[in-house]
C-alpha positions as CSV (number, residue, x, y, z in Angstrom):
1,M,169.5,-14.5,-32.7
2,T,170.8,-15.4,-36.2
3,V,173.1,-12.4,-36.1
4,M,174.4,-13.3,-32.6
5,R,175.5,-16.8,-33.9
6,T,177.3,-15.3,-36.8
7,S,181.1,-15.6,-36.8
8,L,184.0,-14.6,-39.1
9,S,186.7,-16.9,-40.3
10,K,190.3,-15.2,-40.8
11,A,189.7,-15.2,-44.7
12,E,186.5,-13.4,-44.2
13,F,188.0,-10.9,-41.7
14,A,190.9,-10.3,-44.2
15,S,188.4,-9.6,-46.9
16,A,186.5,-7.1,-44.8
17,L,189.7,-5.3,-44.3
18,G,190.6,-5.4,-48.0
19,M,193.7,-7.5,-47.3
20,K,195.1,-11.0,-47.7
21,S,194.6,-13.6,-45.0
22,D,198.3,-14.3,-44.8
23,D,199.2,-10.7,-44.1
24,M,200.9,-10.1,-40.8
25,F,198.6,-7.3,-39.8
26,V,195.5,-9.6,-40.4
27,R,197.0,-12.5,-38.4
28,K,198.0,-10.2,-35.4
29,M,194.6,-8.2,-35.4
30,F,192.7,-11.5,-35.7
31,N,194.5,-12.9,-32.7
32,I,193.7,-9.8,-30.8
33,V,189.9,-9.7,-31.5
34,D,189.5,-13.5,-31.3
35,K,189.7,-13.4,-27.4
36,D,188.8,-17.1,-27.0
37,Q,191.4,-18.2,-29.6
38,D,188.8,-20.7,-31.3
39,G,189.9,-19.6,-34.8
40,R,186.7,-17.5,-35.6
41,I,185.5,-14.0,-34.4
42,S,182.1,-14.1,-32.9
43,F,179.6,-11.5,-33.1
44,Q,180.1,-10.6,-29.5
45,E,183.9,-10.4,-30.0
46,F,183.4,-8.1,-33.1
47,L,181.0,-5.9,-31.3
48,E,183.3,-5.4,-28.3
49,T,186.1,-4.3,-30.8
50,V,183.8,-1.8,-32.5
51,V,182.9,-0.4,-29.1
52,L,186.4,0.0,-28.2
53,F,187.3,1.9,-31.4
54,S,184.2,4.0,-31.3
55,R,184.1,4.9,-27.6
56,G,187.1,3.3,-26.0
57,K,189.9,5.3,-24.4
58,T,193.1,6.3,-26.1
59,E,195.0,3.9,-23.7
60,D,192.9,0.9,-24.8
61,K,193.8,1.7,-28.4
62,L,197.4,1.9,-27.5
63,R,197.2,-1.5,-25.7
64,I,195.9,-3.2,-28.9
65,I,199.0,-1.9,-30.9
66,F,201.3,-3.0,-28.1
67,D,199.8,-6.4,-28.1
68,M,200.0,-6.7,-31.8
69,C,203.7,-6.1,-31.7
70,D,204.3,-8.4,-28.7
71,N,204.6,-11.7,-30.6
72,D,205.5,-13.9,-27.7
73,R,203.1,-12.2,-25.2
74,N,205.9,-11.7,-22.6
75,G,204.8,-8.1,-21.9
76,V,207.7,-6.4,-23.7
77,I,208.4,-5.6,-27.3
78,D,212.0,-6.3,-28.4
79,K,213.5,-4.6,-31.4
80,G,213.0,-7.7,-33.6
81,E,209.4,-7.8,-33.0
82,L,209.2,-4.0,-33.7
83,S,211.2,-4.6,-36.9
84,E,208.8,-7.3,-38.0
85,M,205.8,-5.2,-37.6
86,M,207.3,-2.2,-39.3
87,R,208.2,-4.3,-42.3
88,S,204.6,-5.6,-42.6
89,L,203.3,-2.0,-42.5
90,V,205.7,-0.8,-45.2
91,E,204.6,-3.6,-47.3
92,I,200.9,-2.8,-46.7
93,A,201.6,0.8,-47.8
94,R,203.0,-0.5,-51.2
95,T,206.0,1.8,-50.5
96,T,209.7,1.3,-51.1
97,S,210.9,-1.9,-49.2
98,L,213.3,-1.0,-46.3
99,G,216.6,-2.9,-46.0
100,D,217.8,-4.4,-42.7
101,D,220.2,-1.5,-42.1
102,Q,217.5,1.0,-42.8
103,V,215.0,-0.7,-40.2
104,T,217.7,-0.9,-37.6
105,E,218.6,2.8,-38.0
106,L,214.9,3.7,-37.9
107,I,214.2,1.8,-34.7
108,D,217.3,3.0,-33.1
109,G,216.3,6.6,-33.9
110,M,212.8,6.0,-32.4
111,F,214.4,4.7,-29.2
112,Q,216.9,7.6,-29.0
113,D,214.1,10.2,-29.5
114,V,212.5,9.3,-26.2
115,G,215.8,8.7,-24.3
116,L,215.6,4.9,-24.4
117,E,218.7,4.2,-26.5
118,H,220.3,2.2,-23.7
119,K,217.3,-0.3,-23.9
120,N,216.8,-3.2,-26.2
121,H,213.1,-3.7,-25.6
122,L,210.0,-1.7,-24.6
123,T,207.7,-2.2,-21.7
124,Y,204.1,-1.0,-22.0
125,Q,205.1,2.2,-20.2
126,D,208.0,2.8,-22.6
127,F,205.8,2.3,-25.5
128,K,203.3,4.9,-24.2
129,L,206.1,7.3,-23.8
130,M,207.3,6.7,-27.4
131,M,203.6,7.3,-28.6
132,K,203.0,10.3,-26.5
133,E,203.8,12.7,-29.5
134,Y,201.0,11.1,-31.5
135,K,198.5,10.8,-28.8
136,G,196.0,13.1,-30.4
137,E,195.9,10.8,-33.5
138,F,194.8,7.8,-31.5
139,V,191.7,9.5,-30.3
140,A,190.0,9.0,-33.7
141,I,191.5,5.6,-34.8
142,G,189.2,3.2,-36.4
143,L,189.1,0.3,-38.8
144,D,188.2,0.9,-42.3
145,C,186.1,-2.0,-43.5
146,K,185.0,-2.5,-47.1
147,G,181.2,-1.7,-47.6
148,A,180.9,-0.2,-44.1
149,K,179.0,3.1,-43.9
150,Q,181.2,4.3,-41.0
151,N,184.7,3.4,-39.7
152,F,183.9,2.9,-36.1
153,L,185.6,6.2,-35.0
154,D,185.0,8.2,-31.8
155,T,182.5,10.6,-33.2
156,S,182.9,12.9,-30.1
157,T,185.9,14.5,-31.7
158,N,185.7,17.0,-34.6
159,V,188.6,15.3,-36.3
160,A,186.7,11.9,-36.3
161,R,183.6,13.4,-38.0
162,M,185.8,14.4,-40.8
163,T,186.0,10.8,-42.1
164,S,186.0,11.4,-45.8
165,F,185.1,14.1,-48.5
166,H,183.5,11.2,-50.5
167,I,179.9,11.7,-51.3
168,E,177.7,8.7,-52.1
169,P,176.2,8.9,-55.7
170,M,172.5,9.3,-55.7
171,M,171.0,6.2,-57.1
172,D,167.9,6.9,-59.1
173,S,166.9,4.2,-61.6
174,R,164.0,6.4,-62.8
175,R,166.4,9.1,-64.0
176,H,166.7,9.3,-67.9
177,W,170.2,9.1,-69.4
178,M,169.6,12.3,-71.2
179,L,169.0,14.2,-68.0
180,E,172.2,12.7,-66.6
181,K,174.1,14.0,-69.7
182,W,172.5,17.4,-69.4
183,D,173.5,17.6,-65.8
184,S,177.1,16.7,-66.6
185,Y,177.0,19.2,-69.5
186,T,175.8,22.1,-67.3
187,T,178.3,21.2,-64.5
188,F,181.1,21.4,-67.2
189,L,179.8,24.7,-68.4
190,E,179.6,26.1,-64.8
191,E,183.1,24.9,-63.8
192,N,184.7,26.2,-67.0
193,R,182.5,29.3,-67.8
194,Q,185.4,31.8,-67.9
195,N,187.6,29.7,-70.1
196,I,184.6,28.9,-72.4
197,F,183.7,32.6,-72.6
198,Y,187.2,33.6,-73.9
199,L,187.4,30.6,-76.2
200,F,184.0,31.7,-77.7
201,L,185.3,35.2,-78.0
202,F,188.5,33.9,-79.8
203,Y,186.6,31.9,-82.3
204,V,184.1,34.6,-82.9
205,V,186.9,37.1,-83.7
206,T,188.6,34.3,-85.8
207,I,185.4,33.5,-87.9
208,V,184.5,37.3,-88.3
209,L,188.0,37.9,-89.8
210,F,187.6,35.0,-92.2
211,V,184.1,36.0,-93.3
212,E,184.9,39.6,-93.8
213,R,187.9,38.7,-96.1
214,F,185.8,36.0,-97.8
215,I,182.9,38.5,-98.6
216,H,185.3,41.2,-99.8
217,Y,187.0,39.0,-102.3
218,S,183.8,37.3,-103.4
219,F,181.7,40.4,-104.1
220,M,183.6,43.6,-103.4
221,A,186.8,42.9,-105.6
222,E,185.4,42.4,-108.9
223,H,187.6,45.1,-110.6
224,T,190.7,43.2,-109.8
225,D,189.7,40.1,-111.9
226,L,191.1,37.9,-109.1
227,R,187.8,35.9,-108.5
228,H,187.2,35.5,-112.4
229,I,190.8,33.8,-112.7
230,M,191.1,31.9,-109.3
231,G,187.4,31.3,-108.6
232,V,186.1,31.0,-105.1
233,G,189.7,29.9,-104.0
234,I,190.9,33.5,-103.7
235,A,188.1,34.3,-101.2
236,I,189.0,31.2,-99.2
237,T,192.8,31.8,-99.1
238,R,192.4,35.5,-98.3
239,G,190.0,34.7,-95.5
240,S,192.1,32.0,-94.0
241,A,195.2,34.4,-94.2
242,A,193.4,36.9,-92.0
243,S,192.4,34.3,-89.5
244,L,195.9,32.6,-89.4
245,S,197.5,36.1,-89.0
246,F,195.4,36.9,-85.9
247,C,196.0,33.3,-84.4
248,Y,199.9,33.5,-85.0
249,S,200.2,37.0,-83.6
250,L,198.0,36.0,-80.4
251,L,200.5,33.1,-79.8
252,L,203.2,35.6,-78.8
253,L,201.0,37.0,-75.9
254,T,200.2,33.6,-74.6
255,M,203.8,32.8,-73.9
256,S,204.8,36.2,-72.6
257,R,205.7,35.0,-69.2
258,N,206.7,38.3,-67.6
259,L,203.5,40.0,-68.9
260,L,201.4,37.2,-67.3
261,T,203.3,37.5,-64.1
262,K,202.7,41.3,-64.0
263,L,198.9,40.9,-64.8
264,K,198.6,38.7,-61.8
265,E,199.5,41.6,-59.6
266,F,196.2,43.4,-60.7
267,P,192.6,42.7,-60.1
268,I,192.1,42.0,-63.8
269,Q,193.4,38.5,-63.1
270,Q,190.1,37.6,-61.6
271,Y,188.5,38.0,-65.0
272,I,191.0,36.5,-67.2
273,P,192.0,32.8,-66.7
274,L,195.8,33.4,-66.9
275,D,196.7,30.1,-65.5
276,S,195.1,28.4,-68.7
277,H,197.6,30.3,-71.0
278,I,199.4,27.1,-72.1
279,Q,196.1,25.4,-72.9
280,F,194.9,28.5,-74.8
281,H,198.3,28.6,-76.6
282,K,197.8,25.0,-77.9
283,I,194.1,25.8,-78.9
284,A,195.3,28.9,-80.8
285,A,198.2,27.0,-82.5
286,C,195.8,24.2,-83.7
287,T,193.5,26.8,-85.0
288,A,196.4,28.5,-86.8
289,L,197.4,25.1,-88.2
290,F,193.9,24.4,-89.6
291,F,193.8,27.8,-91.4
292,S,197.4,27.5,-92.6
293,L,196.5,24.1,-94.1
294,L,193.4,25.7,-95.7
295,H,195.4,28.7,-97.0
296,T,198.1,26.4,-98.5
297,V,195.8,24.0,-100.3
298,G,193.7,26.9,-101.5
299,H,196.8,28.6,-103.0
300,I,198.0,25.4,-104.8
301,V,194.6,25.4,-106.5
302,N,194.8,29.1,-107.2
303,F,198.2,28.8,-108.8
304,Y,197.0,26.0,-110.9
305,H,194.2,28.2,-112.3
306,V,196.6,31.1,-112.7
307,S,199.1,28.9,-114.8
308,T,196.4,28.2,-117.3
309,Q,195.7,31.8,-118.1
310,S,197.2,33.8,-121.1
311,I,199.9,36.4,-120.8
312,E,197.3,39.2,-121.4
313,N,195.2,38.0,-118.4
314,L,198.2,37.7,-116.1
315,R,199.2,41.3,-117.0
316,C,195.8,42.4,-115.7
317,L,196.1,40.2,-112.6
318,T,199.2,41.9,-111.1
319,R,201.7,44.7,-111.8
320,E,204.3,43.1,-109.5
321,V,205.5,40.4,-111.9
322,H,206.7,41.0,-115.4
323,F,206.9,38.4,-118.2
324,T,208.5,38.2,-121.5
325,S,206.1,38.2,-124.4
326,D,206.6,34.5,-125.2
327,Y,206.9,33.1,-121.7
328,K,203.9,31.4,-120.0
329,P,204.7,30.5,-116.4
330,D,203.5,27.2,-115.0
331,I,202.8,26.2,-111.4
332,S,206.3,25.6,-110.4
333,F,207.2,29.3,-111.4
334,W,204.5,30.6,-109.0
335,L,205.7,28.1,-106.2
336,F,209.5,28.3,-106.5
337,Q,210.3,31.6,-108.3
338,T,208.3,34.2,-106.7
339,V,208.9,35.8,-103.2
340,T,205.4,34.6,-102.2
341,G,205.8,31.1,-103.4
342,V,209.3,30.4,-101.9
343,T,208.4,32.0,-98.5
344,G,205.2,30.1,-98.5
345,V,207.0,26.8,-99.1
346,I,209.5,27.5,-96.2
347,L,206.7,28.7,-94.0
348,F,204.9,25.4,-94.6
349,I,208.0,23.3,-93.8
350,T,208.9,25.4,-90.7
351,M,205.2,25.1,-89.4
352,C,205.2,21.3,-89.9
353,I,208.6,21.0,-88.0
354,I,207.4,23.1,-85.0
355,F,204.1,21.0,-84.7
356,V,205.7,17.6,-85.2
357,F,208.3,18.3,-82.4
358,A,205.5,19.8,-80.2
359,H,203.7,16.4,-80.0
360,P,203.5,15.4,-76.2
361,T,205.4,12.1,-76.9
362,I,208.4,13.9,-78.6
363,R,208.4,16.7,-76.0
364,K,208.5,14.4,-73.1
365,K,211.3,12.1,-74.5
366,A,213.3,14.7,-76.5
367,Y,212.7,18.1,-74.8
368,K,215.9,19.5,-76.3
369,F,214.7,19.0,-79.9
370,F,211.2,20.3,-79.0
371,W,212.8,23.5,-77.5
372,N,215.2,24.0,-80.3
373,M,212.5,23.5,-83.0
374,H,210.1,25.9,-81.2
375,S,212.9,28.5,-81.4
376,L,212.2,28.6,-85.1
377,F,209.1,30.9,-84.3
378,I,211.5,33.9,-85.1
379,L,212.0,32.6,-88.5
380,L,208.3,31.9,-88.8
381,Y,207.4,35.5,-88.0
382,I,210.0,36.9,-90.3
383,L,208.9,34.8,-93.3
384,C,205.2,35.8,-92.6
385,L,206.1,39.5,-92.9
386,I,208.0,39.0,-96.1
387,H,205.4,36.5,-97.5
388,G,202.9,39.2,-98.7
389,L,205.5,41.8,-99.9
390,A,205.1,40.6,-103.6
391,R,201.4,41.7,-103.6
392,L,200.4,38.9,-105.9
393,T,196.8,38.8,-104.4
394,G,196.7,42.1,-102.5
395,P,198.7,44.3,-100.2
396,P,200.4,42.6,-97.2
397,R,198.1,42.6,-94.0
398,F,200.0,40.3,-91.6
399,W,201.9,43.3,-90.0
400,L,198.6,44.8,-88.9
401,F,198.0,41.9,-86.6
402,F,201.6,41.3,-85.6
403,I,202.9,45.0,-84.7
404,G,201.0,45.1,-81.4
405,P,201.9,41.6,-79.9
406,G,205.4,41.9,-81.6
407,I,206.2,45.2,-79.7
408,I,204.9,43.9,-76.5
409,Y,206.8,40.6,-76.8
410,T,210.1,42.4,-77.7
411,L,209.8,44.8,-74.7
412,I,209.1,41.9,-72.4
413,V,212.1,39.8,-73.7
414,S,214.4,42.7,-73.5
415,L,213.4,43.2,-69.7
416,R,213.7,39.6,-68.9
417,T,215.9,38.8,-66.0
418,K,218.6,36.4,-66.4
419,Y,220.9,35.7,-63.4
420,M,224.6,34.7,-63.6
421,A,225.5,31.2,-62.8
422,L,224.8,30.5,-59.1
423,D,226.9,28.2,-56.9
424,V,225.2,24.9,-55.6
425,M,225.3,25.0,-51.8
426,E,223.7,21.5,-51.2
427,T,222.1,18.6,-52.8
428,D,220.1,15.8,-51.3
429,L,218.7,12.7,-53.0
430,L,215.3,12.0,-51.5
431,P,212.8,9.1,-51.8
432,S,210.6,8.6,-54.8
433,D,213.3,9.8,-57.2
434,V,213.2,13.4,-55.9
435,I,216.4,15.6,-55.7
436,K,216.7,18.8,-53.6
437,I,218.9,21.4,-54.9
438,K,219.9,24.3,-52.8
439,F,221.7,27.2,-54.4
440,Y,222.8,30.8,-53.7
441,R,220.1,33.5,-53.9
442,P,221.0,36.5,-56.1
443,P,220.9,39.8,-54.0
444,N,218.4,41.5,-56.2
445,L,216.0,38.7,-56.7
446,K,212.5,39.3,-55.3
447,Y,209.8,36.7,-55.6
448,L,206.5,35.6,-54.0
449,S,205.8,32.0,-52.6
450,G,204.3,29.8,-55.2
451,Q,206.2,31.3,-58.1
452,W,208.6,29.4,-60.4
453,V,211.8,29.8,-62.4
454,R,213.3,28.3,-65.4
455,L,216.5,26.6,-64.5
456,S,219.5,25.0,-66.2
457,C,222.7,23.3,-64.9
458,T,226.0,24.1,-66.4
459,A,227.3,20.6,-66.0
460,F,225.4,19.5,-69.1
461,R,223.2,21.2,-71.7
462,P,223.7,24.7,-70.1
463,Q,221.3,26.3,-72.6
464,E,218.5,23.9,-72.0
465,M,216.1,25.5,-69.3
466,H,213.3,23.7,-67.6
467,S,210.5,25.1,-65.4
468,F,210.5,24.4,-61.7
469,T,208.7,25.8,-58.6
470,L,210.8,27.4,-55.9
471,T,210.3,25.4,-52.7
472,S,212.3,28.0,-50.5
473,A,210.4,30.7,-48.8
474,P,210.8,34.4,-49.8
475,H,212.3,35.2,-46.4
476,E,215.2,32.7,-46.7
477,N,218.6,33.8,-48.0
478,F,218.9,30.7,-50.3
479,L,216.9,29.2,-53.2
480,S,215.8,25.6,-53.4
481,C,214.0,23.3,-55.8
482,H,212.6,19.8,-55.3
483,I,212.8,18.1,-58.7
484,K,211.2,14.7,-59.4
485,A,213.2,12.5,-62.0
486,Q,210.7,11.8,-64.8
487,G,212.2,12.8,-68.1
488,P,215.8,12.4,-69.6
489,W,216.9,15.9,-68.3
490,T,215.7,15.3,-64.8
491,W,217.1,11.8,-64.6
492,K,220.5,13.2,-65.8
493,L,220.3,15.9,-63.2
494,R,219.7,13.3,-60.4
495,N,222.3,10.9,-61.6
496,Y,224.8,13.7,-61.9
497,F,224.4,14.8,-58.2
498,D,224.2,11.1,-57.0
499,P,227.1,10.8,-54.4
500,C,228.3,7.7,-56.3
501,N,228.9,9.8,-59.3
502,Y,229.3,13.4,-58.1
503,N,232.8,15.0,-58.1
504,P,232.7,18.2,-56.0
505,E,235.7,19.5,-58.0
506,D,233.6,19.9,-61.0
507,Q,231.7,22.8,-59.2
508,P,228.6,22.9,-61.4
509,K,226.4,26.0,-61.3
510,I,222.8,26.7,-61.7
511,R,221.4,29.3,-64.0
512,I,217.9,30.7,-63.5
513,E,215.5,33.0,-65.3
514,G,212.5,34.5,-63.7
515,P,210.7,34.4,-61.4
516,F,207.4,34.0,-63.0
517,G,203.8,34.0,-61.7
518,G,202.2,30.9,-60.2
519,G,198.5,30.0,-60.0
520,N,198.4,30.5,-56.2
521,Q,200.6,33.4,-55.5
522,D,197.7,35.4,-54.1
523,W,196.9,33.1,-51.2
524,Y,197.7,35.8,-48.6
525,K,194.9,38.1,-49.7
526,F,192.2,35.8,-48.4
527,E,191.0,35.4,-44.8
528,V,190.2,31.7,-45.3
529,A,192.2,29.7,-48.0
530,V,191.8,26.2,-49.0
531,M,195.1,24.8,-50.8
532,V,194.8,21.5,-52.6
533,G,197.8,19.7,-54.0
534,G,198.3,16.3,-55.6
535,G,201.3,14.2,-55.8
536,I,204.5,16.0,-56.7
537,G,202.2,19.0,-57.5
538,V,202.6,19.8,-53.8
539,T,206.0,21.6,-54.4
540,P,204.6,25.1,-54.5
541,Y,203.2,24.6,-51.1
542,A,206.7,23.9,-49.6
543,S,207.2,27.5,-50.1
544,I,203.6,28.8,-49.4
545,L,203.4,27.0,-46.1
546,N,206.6,28.2,-44.7
547,D,205.9,31.7,-45.7
548,L,202.5,31.5,-44.1
549,V,203.7,30.4,-40.7
550,F,206.6,32.6,-40.8
551,G,204.4,35.6,-41.6
552,T,201.6,34.8,-39.1
553,S,203.9,33.6,-36.3
554,T,206.4,36.6,-36.4
555,N,203.8,39.3,-37.4
556,R,206.4,40.3,-39.8
557,Y,203.9,40.6,-42.9
558,S,201.2,42.9,-42.2
559,G,199.7,42.2,-45.7
560,V,198.8,38.5,-44.8
561,A,195.1,38.4,-44.3
562,C,194.8,34.6,-43.6
563,K,192.9,33.7,-40.4
564,K,192.7,30.0,-41.3
565,V,194.3,27.9,-44.0
566,Y,193.2,24.3,-44.8
567,F,195.9,22.3,-46.8
568,L,194.7,19.2,-48.3
569,W,197.1,16.8,-50.1
570,I,195.8,13.9,-52.3
571,C,198.5,11.4,-53.3
572,P,198.4,7.8,-54.4
573,S,200.5,6.1,-51.6
574,H,202.6,7.0,-48.7
575,K,205.8,6.9,-50.7
576,H,204.8,10.2,-52.5
577,F,205.1,12.4,-49.4
578,E,208.2,10.6,-47.7
579,W,210.4,13.6,-48.9
580,F,207.7,16.2,-47.9
581,I,207.1,14.9,-44.3
582,D,210.1,16.9,-42.9
583,V,208.7,20.1,-44.5
584,L,205.3,19.5,-42.8
585,R,206.7,18.8,-39.5
586,D,208.9,21.9,-39.5
587,V,205.8,23.9,-40.5
588,E,203.7,22.5,-37.7
589,K,206.4,23.3,-35.2
590,K,206.5,27.0,-36.4
591,D,202.8,27.4,-36.6
592,V,202.4,28.9,-33.1
593,T,199.1,30.6,-33.9
594,N,197.4,27.4,-35.3
595,V,196.4,29.2,-38.6
596,L,197.2,26.0,-40.5
597,E,195.2,22.8,-40.7
598,I,196.8,19.8,-42.6
599,H,194.9,16.9,-44.2
600,I,196.6,14.2,-46.1
601,F,194.5,11.8,-48.1
602,I,196.0,8.5,-49.5
603,T,194.0,7.2,-52.5
604,Q,195.7,3.7,-52.7
605,F,195.9,3.0,-48.9
606,F,193.4,3.0,-46.1
607,H,191.2,5.5,-44.2
608,K,193.1,8.4,-42.8
609,F,192.3,7.4,-39.3
610,D,192.6,3.8,-40.0
611,L,194.7,1.8,-37.5
612,R,197.2,0.7,-40.2
613,T,197.6,4.1,-41.4
614,T,198.2,5.6,-37.8
615,M,200.7,2.8,-36.9
616,L,202.7,3.5,-40.1
């Protein structure tokens, strides 16, 4: 009986919806539920609403939305009332505010789509006609209340049962914190087992190379007198030299884009985490930095010890350097007057420059300098080959590690495809700071959906290239990219093609290099595929989804094995898919075989089937 007497104020009702009490949606929804208009929602009124959403007919749910828009309760919705509701929904979604002209244009378009452009208001029958296209969505409408275990949906439909992928955490107060740590640790190992295996293998090889040289110069090179003069430092520097030679040589293979693209065409890609090549590149580079610093510090100590030796001892040390009878070289001689010393100093400076400009902050804000400084890698390898030619502490060994990766990288670069400047066909500024660029496709360009290219614009910084996913499908006779303005270059590109600034007489062109393999280009090989994108990371799927429905609907691609594809997109708010909504609509129209099932999850809004989301 106590429950039956419970009632909700407008503030409590707003709190249950996770909204403010002065929000228009709350006011209108409260007035609909509060049938006796006494300013509070009784348990009976709330129960009737729950029953309506969980078991009510589609027409009853449509009537709620109609009544919410009908402010003056005269039985019709005029354009002013519809405009007011749309503004409130846009504000709820935390998306870009609409101006008066935009709202008017949007409403006129809605009226025109259903042939009601001659009317200034909607009757209930007109409203049902307008909502006919979305009738399926209203079957599973509910209200997402904070703390509720369910969302009062019509559970007779399959789509309603898919309320969320969220799994409630298991609350077990008796579980020891060490067991929780162990579970998270084992989960991490399971999810990253392939990466961990190759990382373990990399460090085993690196450490073995260090230990082998260390033992050799500590116990097996007594006849050279190096250890007697330099101490344990010679073993450390020679060991670190072997390890850094391996790391630097391996760096070339991690950034051989054409090689990685080719490997993705073979089954071996299932056993090598090729998509983690950039992360592995960074790890190998940091490892090389560590051994480089160890090698540098060790040799400074070694040269100090050598500078304290007599001329007779130095003559026994090496035959490559000759001294006059009365000259005793100091540490500056070894650093700045020998091939090994001079190349070592230049190598250290070059290495520091490359690593400093590779810092994420600098790379994001000054990509041009990052790319130019990274181009010094050619000088780095040349100096490494020269560095050991003086044979001060032993024969040069860097070439043994470098020759294989060097030949592979040289062949790949020589075969890399660079296309002539391509004419821009069309540009379009889209919401959320995204620009669509459509340009001509070279006749000999072949690519797979999901692949990416390196792109530059001749209008500014023509030599500075950036990586972007192709959003056009392989069967289309043009190329397109959707680029979100985030860094200096992308903002410059967007501002350049802004209609307020753009001069068509300039005739800018696009240069591309590629295509290169993406992480999801093999989607067509699986009978059931689950594709997950987040935010702007959805761009590869603009190409993939178009390619999918084209291949399955026209039977043009005999190699497409897909019988069902689930596409899930997780994004923070509605504004992140405004530009992509046309792509999804076009794909749904072409999908005559119903092979594709789309789910969009908004993390900063309400439940997918919430009334507010559906209305928006």
